[in-house]
PQR file with spaces between the fields and no chain letter, atoms N, CA, C, O and H, PARSE charges and radii, in Angstrom:
ATOM       1  N    LEU     1       9.888   19.065   12.682 -0.4000 1.5000
ATOM       2  CA   LEU     1      10.388   17.737   11.959 -0.0000 2.0000
ATOM       3  C    LEU     1       8.820   17.384   11.587  0.5500 1.7000
ATOM       4  O    LEU     1       7.828   17.209   12.295 -0.5500 1.4000
ATOM       5  N    PHE     2       9.010   17.360   10.328 -0.4000 1.5000
ATOM       6  CA   PHE     2       7.616   17.088    9.357 -0.0000 2.0000
ATOM       7  C    PHE     2       7.805   15.162    9.359  0.5500 1.7000
ATOM       8  O    PHE     2       8.728   14.388    9.612 -0.5500 1.4000
ATOM       9  H    PHE     2       9.815   17.502    9.752  0.4000 1.0000
ATOM      10  N    GLY     3       6.005   14.990    8.818 -0.4000 1.5000
ATOM      11  CA   GLY     3       5.815   13.523    8.037 -0.0000 2.0000
ATOM      12  C    GLY     3       6.509   13.746    6.846  0.5500 1.7000
ATOM      13  O    GLY     3       7.143   14.569    6.185 -0.5500 1.4000
ATOM      14  H    GLY     3       5.255   15.619    8.612  0.4000 1.0000
ATOM      15  N    GLY     4       5.836   11.980    6.929 -0.4000 1.5000
ATOM      16  CA   GLY     4       6.820   12.200    5.385 -0.0000 2.0000
ATOM      17  C    GLY     4       5.290   11.986    4.402  0.5500 1.7000
ATOM      18  O    GLY     4       4.212   11.482    4.718 -0.5500 1.4000
ATOM      19  H    GLY     4       5.320   11.312    7.466  0.4000 1.0000
ATOM      20  N    ASP     5       5.853   12.725    2.873 -0.4000 1.5000
ATOM      21  CA   ASP     5       5.350   12.864    1.167 -0.0000 2.0000
ATOM      22  C    ASP     5       5.328   11.635    0.921  0.5500 1.7000
ATOM      23  O    ASP     5       4.680   11.273   -0.061 -0.5500 1.4000
ATOM      24  H    ASP     5       6.729   13.134    2.617  0.4000 1.0000
ATOM      25  N    GLN     6       5.552   11.317    1.181 -0.4000 1.5000
ATOM      26  CA   GLN     6       6.125   10.183   -0.119 -0.0000 2.0000
ATOM      27  C    GLN     6       4.792    9.355   -1.146  0.5500 1.7000
ATOM      28  O    GLN     6       5.204    8.636   -2.056 -0.5500 1.4000
ATOM      29  H    GLN     6       6.079   11.611    1.979  0.4000 1.0000
ATOM      30  N    TYR     7       2.974    9.514   -0.925 -0.4000 1.5000
ATOM      31  CA   TYR     7       2.068    8.800   -1.258 -0.0000 2.0000
ATOM      32  C    TYR     7       1.417   10.607   -1.603  0.5500 1.7000
ATOM      33  O    TYR     7       1.389   11.576   -0.845 -0.5500 1.4000
ATOM      34  H    TYR     7       2.639   10.099   -0.185  0.4000 1.0000
ATOM      35  N    ALA     8       0.897   10.448   -3.265 -0.4000 1.5000
ATOM      36  CA   ALA     8       0.881   11.558   -3.368 -0.0000 2.0000
ATOM      37  C    ALA     8      -0.577   12.340   -3.197  0.5500 1.7000
ATOM      38  O    ALA     8      -1.437   11.469   -3.069 -0.5500 1.4000
ATOM      39  H    ALA     8       0.919    9.661   -3.882  0.4000 1.0000
ATOM      40  N    ALA     9      -1.020   13.337   -3.160 -0.4000 1.5000
ATOM      41  CA   ALA     9      -1.878   14.626   -2.386 -0.0000 2.0000
ATOM      42  C    ALA     9      -1.943   14.201   -0.735  0.5500 1.7000
ATOM      43  O    ALA     9      -2.826   14.568    0.039 -0.5500 1.4000
ATOM      44  H    ALA     9      -0.321   14.045   -3.264  0.4000 1.0000
ATOM      45  N    ARG    10      -0.525   13.144   -0.324 -0.4000 1.5000
ATOM      46  CA   ARG    10      -0.705   12.981    1.396 -0.0000 2.0000
ATOM      47  C    ARG    10      -0.491   14.479    1.953  0.5500 1.7000
ATOM      48  O    ARG    10       0.337   15.271    1.502 -0.5500 1.4000
ATOM      49  H    ARG    10       0.193   12.846   -0.953  0.4000 1.0000
ATOM      50  N    ASP    11      -1.298   14.701    2.911 -0.4000 1.5000
ATOM      51  CA   ASP    11      -0.030   15.598    3.751 -0.0000 2.0000
ATOM      52  C    ASP    11       1.035   15.760    4.512  0.5500 1.7000
ATOM      53  O    ASP    11       1.246   14.760    5.197 -0.5500 1.4000
ATOM      54  H    ASP    11      -1.970   14.057    3.277  0.4000 1.0000
ATOM      55  N    ALA    12       1.811   16.639    4.673 -0.4000 1.5000
ATOM      56  CA   ALA    12       3.493   16.341    5.321 -0.0000 2.0000
ATOM      57  C    ALA    12       3.626   16.535    7.094  0.5500 1.7000
ATOM      58  O    ALA    12       4.640   16.753    7.757 -0.5500 1.4000
ATOM      59  H    ALA    12       1.639   17.452    4.117  0.4000 1.0000
ATOM      60  N    PRO    13       2.238   16.369    7.534 -0.5600 1.5000
ATOM      61  CA   PRO    13       2.142   17.119    8.594  0.2800 2.0000
ATOM      62  C    PRO    13       3.122   17.419    9.828  0.5500 1.7000
ATOM      63  O    PRO    13       4.320   17.180    9.673 -0.5500 1.4000
ATOM      64  N    PHE    14       2.671   17.922   11.018 -0.4000 1.5000
ATOM      65  CA   PHE    14       3.963   17.929   11.601 -0.0000 2.0000
ATOM      66  C    PHE    14       3.924   16.223   12.500  0.5500 1.7000
ATOM      67  O    PHE    14       2.825   15.721   12.733 -0.5500 1.4000
ATOM      68  H    PHE    14       1.698   18.116   11.144  0.4000 1.0000
ATOM      69  N    SER    15       4.697   15.791   12.752 -0.4000 1.5000
ATOM      70  CA   SER    15       5.144   14.323   14.175 -0.0000 2.0000
ATOM      71  C    SER    15       4.762   14.654   15.318  0.5500 1.7000
ATOM      72  O    SER    15       4.895   15.823   15.681 -0.5500 1.4000
ATOM      73  H    SER    15       5.590   16.200   12.563  0.4000 1.0000
ATOM      74  N    GLU    16       4.183   13.667   16.167 -0.4000 1.5000
ATOM      75  CA   GLU    16       3.856   13.873   16.674 -0.0000 2.0000
ATOM      76  C    GLU    16       4.799   13.307   18.170  0.5500 1.7000
ATOM      77  O    GLU    16       4.653   12.141   18.537 -0.5500 1.4000
ATOM      78  H    GLU    16       4.075   12.718   15.873  0.4000 1.0000
ATOM      79  N    PRO    17       5.844   14.361   19.023 -0.5600 1.5000
ATOM      80  CA   PRO    17       7.239   14.012   19.362  0.2800 2.0000
ATOM      81  C    PRO    17       6.327   12.931   20.655  0.5500 1.7000
ATOM      82  O    PRO    17       6.838   11.817   20.775 -0.5500 1.4000
ATOM      83  N    CYS    18       5.319   13.151   21.390 -0.4000 1.5000
ATOM      84  CA   CYS    18       4.877   12.199   21.782 -0.0000 2.0000
ATOM      85  C    CYS    18       5.104   10.148   21.121  0.5500 1.7000
ATOM      86  O    CYS    18       5.876    9.235   21.412 -0.5500 1.4000
ATOM      87  H    CYS    18       4.904   14.056   21.293  0.4000 1.0000
ATOM      88  N    MET    19       4.311   10.262   20.478 -0.4000 1.5000
ATOM      89  CA   MET    19       3.839    8.905   18.973 -0.0000 2.0000
ATOM      90  C    MET    19       4.578    9.010   19.064  0.5500 1.7000
ATOM      91  O    MET    19       5.089    8.776   20.159 -0.5500 1.4000
ATOM      92  H    MET    19       3.684   11.004   20.242  0.4000 1.0000
ATOM      93  N    ASP    20       5.710    9.691   17.451 -0.4000 1.5000
ATOM      94  CA   ASP    20       5.743    9.111   16.599 -0.0000 2.0000
ATOM      95  C    ASP    20       7.601    9.489   16.339  0.5500 1.7000
ATOM      96  O    ASP    20       8.121   10.604   16.278 -0.5500 1.4000
ATOM      97  H    ASP    20       5.296    9.881   16.561  0.4000 1.0000
ATOM      98  N    PRO    21       8.126    8.422   16.251 -0.5600 1.5000
ATOM      99  CA   PRO    21       9.280    8.381   16.045  0.2800 2.0000
ATOM     100  C    PRO    21      10.816    9.952   15.009  0.5500 1.7000
ATOM     101  O    PRO    21      10.894   10.080   13.787 -0.5500 1.4000
ATOM     102  N    ALA    22      11.560   10.658   15.904 -0.4000 1.5000
ATOM     103  CA   ALA    22      11.735   12.172   14.426 -0.0000 2.0000
ATOM     104  C    ALA    22      11.965   10.747   13.270  0.5500 1.7000
ATOM     105  O    ALA    22      11.828    9.539   13.459 -0.5500 1.4000
ATOM     106  H    ALA    22      11.496   10.554   16.896  0.4000 1.0000
ATOM     107  N    ARG    23      12.249   11.309   12.401 -0.4000 1.5000
ATOM     108  CA   ARG    23      12.962   10.406   11.179 -0.0000 2.0000
ATOM     109  C    ARG    23      13.457   11.136   10.328  0.5500 1.7000
ATOM     110  O    ARG    23      12.805   11.855    9.571 -0.5500 1.4000
ATOM     111  H    ARG    23      12.360   12.291   12.247  0.4000 1.0000
ATOM     112  N    ILE    24      15.409   10.970   10.373 -0.4000 1.5000
ATOM     113  CA   ILE    24      15.567   11.089    9.064 -0.0000 2.0000
ATOM     114  C    ILE    24      15.183   10.397    7.774  0.5500 1.7000
ATOM     115  O    ILE    24      14.904    9.221    7.542 -0.5500 1.4000
ATOM     116  H    ILE    24      15.939   10.386   10.988  0.4000 1.0000
ATOM     117  N    ARG    25      15.282   12.023    6.608 -0.4000 1.5000
ATOM     118  CA   ARG    25      15.044   10.769    5.294 -0.0000 2.0000
ATOM     119  C    ARG    25      16.032   10.724    4.272  0.5500 1.7000
ATOM     120  O    ARG    25      16.374    9.885    3.438 -0.5500 1.4000
ATOM     121  H    ARG    25      15.508   12.979    6.797  0.4000 1.0000
ATOM     122  N    ALA    26      16.500   12.231    4.676 -0.4000 1.5000
ATOM     123  CA   ALA    26      18.006   11.873    2.863 -0.0000 2.0000
ATOM     124  C    ALA    26      19.136   11.914    4.216  0.5500 1.7000
ATOM     125  O    ALA    26      18.570   11.563    5.251 -0.5500 1.4000
ATOM     126  H    ALA    26      16.222   12.912    5.352  0.4000 1.0000
ATOM     127  N    PHE    27      20.584   12.264    4.409 -0.4000 1.5000
ATOM     128  CA   PHE    27      21.936   12.244    5.065 -0.0000 2.0000
ATOM     129  C    PHE    27      22.793   12.244    4.012  0.5500 1.7000
ATOM     130  O    PHE    27      23.344   11.271    3.497 -0.5500 1.4000
ATOM     131  H    PHE    27      21.044   12.549    3.569  0.4000 1.0000
ATOM     132  N    PHE    28      22.883   13.514    3.691 -0.4000 1.5000
ATOM     133  CA   PHE    28      24.290   13.895    2.716 -0.0000 2.0000
ATOM     134  C    PHE    28      25.093   15.273    3.337  0.5500 1.7000
ATOM     135  O    PHE    28      24.830   16.329    3.912 -0.5500 1.4000
ATOM     136  H    PHE    28      22.435   14.305    4.110  0.4000 1.0000
ATOM     137  N    VAL    29      26.322   14.463    2.778 -0.4000 1.5000
ATOM     138  CA   VAL    29      26.995   15.697    3.902 -0.0000 2.0000
ATOM     139  C    VAL    29      28.241   15.862    1.740  0.5500 1.7000
ATOM     140  O    VAL    29      28.635   14.841    1.175 -0.5500 1.4000
ATOM     141  H    VAL    29      26.535   13.605    2.311  0.4000 1.0000
ATOM     142  N    HIS    30      28.583   17.850    0.929 -0.4000 1.5000
ATOM     143  CA   HIS    30      29.619   17.091    0.334 -0.0000 2.0000
ATOM     144  C    HIS    30      30.621   16.444    0.022  0.5500 1.7000
ATOM     145  O    HIS    30      31.551   16.698    0.788 -0.5500 1.4000
ATOM     146  H    HIS    30      28.263   18.679    1.387  0.4000 1.0000
ATOM     147  N    PRO    31      30.924   15.570   -0.913 -0.5600 1.5000
ATOM     148  CA   PRO    31      32.571   14.562   -0.961  0.2800 2.0000
ATOM     149  C    PRO    31      33.185   15.232   -0.640  0.5500 1.7000
ATOM     150  O    PRO    31      34.176   14.676   -0.168 -0.5500 1.4000
ATOM     151  N    GLY    32      33.251   16.485   -0.573 -0.4000 1.5000
ATOM     152  CA   GLY    32      35.137   17.350    0.091 -0.0000 2.0000
ATOM     153  C    GLY    32      34.574   17.057    1.737  0.5500 1.7000
ATOM     154  O    GLY    32      35.654   17.121    2.324 -0.5500 1.4000
ATOM     155  H    GLY    32      32.445   16.937   -0.957  0.4000 1.0000
ATOM     156  N    ALA    33      33.776   16.841    2.568 -0.4000 1.5000
ATOM     157  CA   ALA    33      33.307   17.182    3.570 -0.0000 2.0000
ATOM     158  C    ALA    33      33.502   15.790    4.080  0.5500 1.7000
ATOM     159  O    ALA    33      33.195   15.557    5.249 -0.5500 1.4000
ATOM     160  H    ALA    33      32.898   16.790    2.091  0.4000 1.0000
ATOM     161  N    ALA    34      34.079   14.651    3.164 -0.4000 1.5000
ATOM     162  CA   ALA    34      33.821   12.901    3.796 -0.0000 2.0000
ATOM     163  C    ALA    34      34.528   12.861    4.860  0.5500 1.7000
ATOM     164  O    ALA    34      35.704   13.223    4.819 -0.5500 1.4000
ATOM     165  H    ALA    34      34.328   14.841    2.214  0.4000 1.0000
ATOM     166  N    ARG    35      34.065   12.502    5.787 -0.4000 1.5000
ATOM     167  CA   ARG    35      35.395   12.219    6.112 -0.0000 2.0000
ATOM     168  C    ARG    35      36.419   12.817    7.397  0.5500 1.7000
ATOM     169  O    ARG    35      37.329   12.291    8.038 -0.5500 1.4000
ATOM     170  H    ARG    35      33.110   12.207    5.820  0.4000 1.0000
ATOM     171  N    THR    36      35.562   14.664    7.432 -0.4000 1.5000
ATOM     172  CA   THR    36      35.636   15.571    8.726 -0.0000 2.0000
ATOM     173  C    THR    36      34.854   15.764    9.597  0.5500 1.7000
ATOM     174  O    THR    36      34.669   16.882   10.077 -0.5500 1.4000
ATOM     175  H    THR    36      34.823   15.091    6.912  0.4000 1.0000
ATOM     176  N    GLY    37      34.481   15.119    9.826 -0.4000 1.5000
ATOM     177  CA   GLY    37      33.521   14.860   10.964 -0.0000 2.0000
ATOM     178  C    GLY    37      32.090   15.947   11.042  0.5500 1.7000
ATOM     179  O    GLY    37      31.076   15.959   11.740 -0.5500 1.4000
ATOM     180  H    GLY    37      34.631   14.210    9.436  0.4000 1.0000
ATOM     181  N    VAL    38      32.673   16.889    9.833 -0.4000 1.5000
ATOM     182  CA   VAL    38      31.178   17.735    9.903 -0.0000 2.0000
ATOM     183  C    VAL    38      30.128   16.601    9.799  0.5500 1.7000
ATOM     184  O    VAL    38      29.311   17.026   10.617 -0.5500 1.4000
ATOM     185  H    VAL    38      33.497   16.878    9.266  0.4000 1.0000
ATOM     186  N    GLY    39      29.497   15.196    9.239 -0.4000 1.5000
ATOM     187  CA   GLY    39      28.278   14.911    9.448 -0.0000 2.0000
ATOM     188  C    GLY    39      27.903   14.106   10.198  0.5500 1.7000
ATOM     189  O    GLY    39      26.868   13.452   10.327 -0.5500 1.4000
ATOM     190  H    GLY    39      30.161   14.851    8.575  0.4000 1.0000
ATOM     191  N    CYS    40      29.175   14.219   10.900 -0.4000 1.5000
ATOM     192  CA   CYS    40      28.710   13.018   13.023 -0.0000 2.0000
ATOM     193  C    CYS    40      28.302   14.833   13.419  0.5500 1.7000
ATOM     194  O    CYS    40      27.096   14.914   13.652 -0.5500 1.4000
ATOM     195  H    CYS    40      30.016   14.750   10.795  0.4000 1.0000
ATOM     196  N    VAL    41      29.044   16.269   13.539 -0.4000 1.5000
ATOM     197  CA   VAL    41      28.178   17.418   13.685 -0.0000 2.0000
ATOM     198  C    VAL    41      27.412   17.319   13.675  0.5500 1.7000
ATOM     199  O    VAL    41      26.687   17.116   14.648 -0.5500 1.4000
ATOM     200  H    VAL    41      30.024   16.204   13.350  0.4000 1.0000
ATOM     201  N    LEU    42      26.979   17.443   12.057 -0.4000 1.5000
ATOM     202  CA   LEU    42      25.037   17.674   11.625 -0.0000 2.0000
ATOM     203  C    LEU    42      24.689   16.395   12.189  0.5500 1.7000
ATOM     204  O    LEU    42      24.635   16.656   13.390 -0.5500 1.4000
ATOM     205  H    LEU    42      27.568   17.607   11.266  0.4000 1.0000
ATOM     206  N    LEU    43      24.362   14.903   12.029 -0.4000 1.5000
ATOM     207  CA   LEU    43      23.642   14.356   12.656 -0.0000 2.0000
ATOM     208  C    LEU    43      23.376   14.562   14.264  0.5500 1.7000
ATOM     209  O    LEU    43      22.298   14.506   14.856 -0.5500 1.4000
ATOM     210  H    LEU    43      24.407   14.691   11.053  0.4000 1.0000
ATOM     211  N    ALA    44      24.557   14.792   14.739 -0.4000 1.5000
ATOM     212  CA   ALA    44      24.795   14.943   16.670 -0.0000 2.0000
ATOM     213  C    ALA    44      23.531   16.589   16.387  0.5500 1.7000
ATOM     214  O    ALA    44      22.755   16.685   17.337 -0.5500 1.4000
ATOM     215  H    ALA    44      25.433   14.837   14.258  0.4000 1.0000
ATOM     216  N    ARG    45      23.386   17.369   15.625 -0.4000 1.5000
ATOM     217  CA   ARG    45      22.594   18.340   15.877 -0.0000 2.0000
ATOM     218  C    ARG    45      20.791   18.050   14.922  0.5500 1.7000
ATOM     219  O    ARG    45      19.788   18.761   14.979 -0.5500 1.4000
ATOM     220  H    ARG    45      24.017   17.291   14.852  0.4000 1.0000
ATOM     221  N    CYS    46      21.019   16.760   14.150 -0.4000 1.5000
ATOM     222  CA   CYS    46      19.726   16.603   14.292 -0.0000 2.0000
ATOM     223  C    CYS    46      19.193   16.014   15.585  0.5500 1.7000
ATOM     224  O    CYS    46      18.518   16.765   16.288 -0.5500 1.4000
ATOM     225  H    CYS    46      21.834   16.182   14.105  0.4000 1.0000
ATOM     226  N    GLU    47      19.346   15.119   15.878 -0.4000 1.5000
ATOM     227  CA   GLU    47      19.427   14.229   17.687 -0.0000 2.0000
ATOM     228  C    GLU    47      18.875   15.618   18.416  0.5500 1.7000
ATOM     229  O    GLU    47      17.834   16.045   18.916 -0.5500 1.4000
ATOM     230  H    GLU    47      19.895   14.508   15.307  0.4000 1.0000
ATOM     231  N    ASN    48      20.082   16.000   18.187 -0.4000 1.5000
ATOM     232  CA   ASN    48      19.525   17.077   20.044 -0.0000 2.0000
ATOM     233  C    ASN    48      18.027   17.904   19.557  0.5500 1.7000
ATOM     234  O    ASN    48      17.060   17.881   20.318 -0.5500 1.4000
ATOM     235  H    ASN    48      20.928   15.653   17.781  0.4000 1.0000
ATOM     236  N    GLU    49      17.980   18.457   18.525 -0.4000 1.5000
ATOM     237  CA   GLU    49      16.804   19.349   17.508 -0.0000 2.0000
ATOM     238  C    GLU    49      15.771   17.966   17.914  0.5500 1.7000
ATOM     239  O    GLU    49      15.190   18.059   18.995 -0.5500 1.4000
ATOM     240  H    GLU    49      18.765   18.476   17.906  0.4000 1.0000
ATOM     241  N    ALA    50      15.538   16.741   17.110 -0.4000 1.5000
ATOM     242  CA   ALA    50      14.400   15.842   17.814 -0.0000 2.0000
ATOM     243  C    ALA    50      14.326   15.842   19.450  0.5500 1.7000
ATOM     244  O    ALA    50      13.251   15.941   20.042 -0.5500 1.4000
ATOM     245  H    ALA    50      16.010   16.666   16.231  0.4000 1.0000
ATOM     246  N    ARG    51      14.835   15.794   19.718 -0.4000 1.5000
ATOM     247  CA   ARG    51      15.346   15.440   21.938 -0.0000 2.0000
ATOM     248  C    ARG    51      14.600   17.121   22.498  0.5500 1.7000
ATOM     249  O    ARG    51      13.903   17.392   23.476 -0.5500 1.4000
ATOM     250  H    ARG    51      15.708   15.714   19.237  0.4000 1.0000
ATOM     251  N    ALA    52      15.000   17.765   21.658 -0.4000 1.5000
ATOM     252  CA   ALA    52      14.762   19.443   22.371 -0.0000 2.0000
ATOM     253  C    ALA    52      13.431   19.584   21.476  0.5500 1.7000
ATOM     254  O    ALA    52      13.028   20.685   21.853 -0.5500 1.4000
ATOM     255  H    ALA    52      15.566   17.546   20.864  0.4000 1.0000
ATOM     256  N    ARG    53      12.642   19.197   20.657 -0.4000 1.5000
ATOM     257  CA   ARG    53      11.095   19.196   20.075 -0.0000 2.0000
ATOM     258  C    ARG    53      10.479   17.617   21.259  0.5500 1.7000
ATOM     259  O    ARG    53       9.391   17.460   20.705 -0.5500 1.4000
ATOM     260  H    ARG    53      12.970   18.303   20.350  0.4000 1.0000
ATOM     261  N    GLY    54      10.487   17.207   21.677 -0.4000 1.5000
ATOM     262  CA   GLY    54       9.726   15.784   22.668 -0.0000 2.0000
ATOM     263  C    GLY    54      10.371   14.438   21.917  0.5500 1.7000
ATOM     264  O    GLY    54      10.629   13.553   22.733 -0.5500 1.4000
ATOM     265  H    GLY    54      11.371   17.335   22.126  0.4000 1.0000
ATOM     266  N    HIS    55      10.691   14.095   20.514 -0.4000 1.5000
ATOM     267  CA   HIS    55      10.493   12.892   20.565 -0.0000 2.0000
ATOM     268  C    HIS    55      11.830   12.337   21.215  0.5500 1.7000
ATOM     269  O    HIS    55      12.956   12.830   21.159 -0.5500 1.4000
ATOM     270  H    HIS    55      10.482   14.814   19.851  0.4000 1.0000
ATOM     271  N    ARG    56      11.326   10.973   21.959 -0.4000 1.5000
ATOM     272  CA   ARG    56      11.712    9.986   22.442 -0.0000 2.0000
ATOM     273  C    ARG    56      12.880    9.337   21.778  0.5500 1.7000
ATOM     274  O    ARG    56      13.974    9.239   22.334 -0.5500 1.4000
ATOM     275  H    ARG    56      10.411   10.572   22.005  0.4000 1.0000
ATOM     276  N    SER    57      12.524    8.719   20.091 -0.4000 1.5000
ATOM     277  CA   SER    57      13.114    8.941   19.989 -0.0000 2.0000
ATOM     278  C    SER    57      13.529    8.736   18.489  0.5500 1.7000
ATOM     279  O    SER    57      12.786    9.614   18.049 -0.5500 1.4000
ATOM     280  H    SER    57      11.635    8.799   19.639  0.4000 1.0000
ATOM     281  N    ALA    58      14.432    8.022   16.866 -0.4000 1.5000
ATOM     282  CA   ALA    58      14.279    8.215   15.989 -0.0000 2.0000
ATOM     283  C    ALA    58      14.907    6.749   14.845  0.5500 1.7000
ATOM     284  O    ALA    58      15.471    5.675   15.050 -0.5500 1.4000
ATOM     285  H    ALA    58      15.035    7.309   17.223  0.4000 1.0000
ATOM     286  N    GLU    59      14.444    7.444   13.720 -0.4000 1.5000
ATOM     287  CA   GLU    59      14.694    6.196   13.158 -0.0000 2.0000
ATOM     288  C    GLU    59      15.297    6.726   11.282  0.5500 1.7000
ATOM     289  O    GLU    59      15.177    7.814   10.718 -0.5500 1.4000
ATOM     290  H    GLU    59      13.986    8.317   13.553  0.4000 1.0000
ATOM     291  N    LEU    60      15.837    5.600   10.857 -0.4000 1.5000
ATOM     292  CA   LEU    60      15.888    6.131    9.347 -0.0000 2.0000
ATOM     293  C    LEU    60      16.431    5.222    8.639  0.5500 1.7000
ATOM     294  O    LEU    60      16.806    4.449    9.521 -0.5500 1.4000
ATOM     295  H    LEU    60      15.934    4.717   11.315  0.4000 1.0000
ATOM     296  N    MET    61      16.717    4.796    7.733 -0.4000 1.5000
ATOM     297  CA   MET    61      17.329    3.824    6.715 -0.0000 2.0000
ATOM     298  C    MET    61      18.577    4.226    6.178  0.5500 1.7000
ATOM     299  O    MET    61      19.126    5.303    5.948 -0.5500 1.4000
ATOM     300  H    MET    61      16.412    5.424    7.017  0.4000 1.0000
ATOM     301  N    SER    62      18.801    3.260    6.075 -0.4000 1.5000
ATOM     302  CA   SER    62      20.506    3.928    6.102 -0.0000 2.0000
ATOM     303  C    SER    62      20.854    2.348    4.076  0.5500 1.7000
ATOM     304  O    SER    62      19.888    1.663    3.738 -0.5500 1.4000
ATOM     305  H    SER    62      18.355    2.385    6.262  0.4000 1.0000
ATOM     306  N    THR    63      22.191    2.226    3.286 -0.4000 1.5000
ATOM     307  CA   THR    63      22.507    1.495    2.726 -0.0000 2.0000
ATOM     308  C    THR    63      23.157    1.313    3.081  0.5500 1.7000
ATOM     309  O    THR    63      23.447    2.303    3.753 -0.5500 1.4000
ATOM     310  H    THR    63      22.975    2.782    3.560  0.4000 1.0000
ATOM     311  N    LEU    64      24.417    0.013    3.316 -0.4000 1.5000
ATOM     312  CA   LEU    64      25.029   -0.797    3.849 -0.0000 2.0000
ATOM     313  C    LEU    64      26.422    0.686    4.120  0.5500 1.7000
ATOM     314  O    LEU    64      26.936    1.040    5.181 -0.5500 1.4000
ATOM     315  H    LEU    64      24.182   -0.791    2.770  0.4000 1.0000
ATOM     316  N    PRO    65      26.647    1.209    2.759 -0.5600 1.5000
ATOM     317  CA   PRO    65      28.187    2.021    3.550  0.2800 2.0000
ATOM     318  C    PRO    65      27.696    2.803    4.241  0.5500 1.7000
ATOM     319  O    PRO    65      28.764    2.956    4.833 -0.5500 1.4000
ATOM     320  N    GLY    66      26.913    3.613    4.851 -0.4000 1.5000
ATOM     321  CA   GLY    66      26.099    4.410    5.341 -0.0000 2.0000
ATOM     322  C    GLY    66      26.129    3.438    7.105  0.5500 1.7000
ATOM     323  O    GLY    66      25.633    3.985    8.090 -0.5500 1.4000
ATOM     324  H    GLY    66      26.045    3.488    4.370  0.4000 1.0000
ATOM     325  N    VAL    67      26.480    2.665    7.161 -0.4000 1.5000
ATOM     326  CA   VAL    67      26.293    1.867    8.551 -0.0000 2.0000
ATOM     327  C    VAL    67      27.412    1.893    9.186  0.5500 1.7000
ATOM     328  O    VAL    67      27.325    1.899   10.414 -0.5500 1.4000
ATOM     329  H    VAL    67      26.883    2.220    6.361  0.4000 1.0000
ATOM     330  N    ASP    68      28.612    1.914    8.645 -0.4000 1.5000
ATOM     331  CA   ASP    68      29.489    2.747    9.707 -0.0000 2.0000
ATOM     332  C    ASP    68      29.884    3.480    9.571  0.5500 1.7000
ATOM     333  O    ASP    68      30.759    3.838   10.360 -0.5500 1.4000
ATOM     334  H    ASP    68      28.683    1.910    7.648  0.4000 1.0000
ATOM     335  N    PHE    69      29.599    4.127    8.653 -0.4000 1.5000
ATOM     336  CA   PHE    69      29.353    6.398    8.904 -0.0000 2.0000
ATOM     337  C    PHE    69      27.861    6.339   10.457  0.5500 1.7000
ATOM     338  O    PHE    69      27.499    7.139   11.319 -0.5500 1.4000
ATOM     339  H    PHE    69      28.889    3.836    8.012  0.4000 1.0000
ATOM     340  N    TYR    70      27.557    5.293   10.156 -0.4000 1.5000
ATOM     341  CA   TYR    70      26.452    5.921   11.666 -0.0000 2.0000
ATOM     342  C    TYR    70      26.894    5.150   12.847  0.5500 1.7000
ATOM     343  O    TYR    70      26.928    5.711   13.942 -0.5500 1.4000
ATOM     344  H    TYR    70      27.851    4.643    9.455  0.4000 1.0000
ATOM     345  N    ARG    71      27.219    3.968   12.723 -0.4000 1.5000
ATOM     346  CA   ARG    71      28.538    3.545   14.389 -0.0000 2.0000
ATOM     347  C    ARG    71      28.977    4.020   14.106  0.5500 1.7000
ATOM     348  O    ARG    71      28.382    3.892   13.035 -0.5500 1.4000
ATOM     349  H    ARG    71      27.192    3.513   11.833  0.4000 1.0000
ATOM     350  N    ALA    72      30.035    5.037   13.783 -0.4000 1.5000
ATOM     351  CA   ALA    72      30.906    5.388   14.209 -0.0000 2.0000
ATOM     352  C    ALA    72      30.121    7.172   14.861  0.5500 1.7000
ATOM     353  O    ALA    72      30.459    7.310   16.036 -0.5500 1.4000
ATOM     354  H    ALA    72      30.518    5.140   14.653  0.4000 1.0000
ATOM     355  N    CYS    73      29.720    7.734   14.633 -0.4000 1.5000
ATOM     356  CA   CYS    73      28.321    8.561   14.530 -0.0000 2.0000
ATOM     357  C    CYS    73      28.133    8.487   16.659  0.5500 1.7000
ATOM     358  O    CYS    73      27.163    9.007   17.211 -0.5500 1.4000
ATOM     359  H    CYS    73      29.446    7.622   13.678  0.4000 1.0000
């Protein structure tokens, strides 16, 4: 899990699990995989990996259409 790299010439250091939330920067599945459950499986894997690395919280930003997906998972 890495920190952000949205600024020019900025390092993308590892996040500090005890202090920083895990962050999902982008999350997509192929349109053919939509509504098959694969997205929820991938999200669960991300959550489990973050937890295994010591993160106690996670954050992400979503478009409004994505909110229902995250709530369903």
